[in-house]
C-alpha positions in Angstrom: -2.8 -12.6 10.6 -4.5 -9.8 8.7 -3.6 -9.6 5.0 -4.3 -7.0 2.4 -4.5 -7.1 -1.4 -3.0 -3.9 -2.6 -1.7 -2.0 -5.7 0.8 0.8 -6.0 0.6 2.8 -9.2 3.3 5.2 -10.2 3.6 6.9 -13.6 6.3 5.4 -15.8 6.5 2.2 -13.7 4.7 -1.1 -13.8 2.0 -1.4 -11.2 3.0 -3.3 -8.1 0.3 -5.7 -6.9 0.6 -8.1 -4.0 -1.3 -9.8 -1.2 0.7 -9.4 2.0 0.6 -8.4 5.6 0.6 -4.7 6.6 4.2 -4.9 7.7 5.2 -6.2 4.2 3.2 -3.4 2.6 5.1 -0.8 4.7 8.4 -2.4 3.6 7.4 -1.9 -0.1 6.4 1.7 0.5 9.8 2.4 2.1 11.9 0.5 -0.5 10.1 2.1 -3.5 11.2 5.5 -2.2 8.2 7.3 -3.5 7.9 11.1 -3.4 6.2 12.5 -0.4 5.0 10.5 2.5 2.8 7.3 2.6 -0.6 7.6 4.3 -0.2 7.9 8.1 -2.0 4.6 8.7 0.8 2.8 6.8 3.7 4.5 8.5 2.5 4.4 12.1 2.6 0.9 13.6 -0.3 1.4 16.0 -2.6 3.3 13.6 -5.9 1.8 12.6 -6.1 0.8 8.9 -9.5 0.8 7.2 -10.6 -2.4 5.5 -10.3 -0.8 2.1 -9.4 2.5 0.6 -7.3 4.6 -1.8 -4.6 7.2 -1.2 -3.4 9.5 -4.0 -0.3 11.6 -3.5 -0.2 14.9 -5.3 -3.0 14.1 -7.7 -2.4 15.6 -11.2 1.2 16.5 -10.5 4.4 14.9 -12.0 5.1 13.0 -8.8 1.6 11.5 -8.4 1.3 7.9 -7.2 -1.5 5.9 -5.6 -2.1 3.1 -3.2 -5.3 1.1 -3.2 -5.9 -1.6 -0.6 -8.5 -4.1 0.4 -8.5 -6.3 3.5 -8.7 -10.0 2.7 -11.2 -11.9 4.8 -10.5 -15.2 6.5 -7.3 -17.2 6.9 -4.9 -17.2 4.0 -1.4 -18.5 3.4 1.1 -16.1 1.7 3.3 -17.9 -0.7 6.3 -16.2 -2.3 
């Protein structure tokens, strides 16, 4: 199972930081109902996701938000 450490930053909200699978990250993006669309690699189930990166939606605008992610190496257990 591949897991990612990620952070979603939205102005006026607390940062959301988790270590989860890609599917769980997709769930967060959907539930947070952020303006615009998430990066394609996180909305398309068969898309390739880079090991790390940053996506910024509408940088400098009132509806700016960002997603930063890093693939976590090795086996890890996710505990809620």
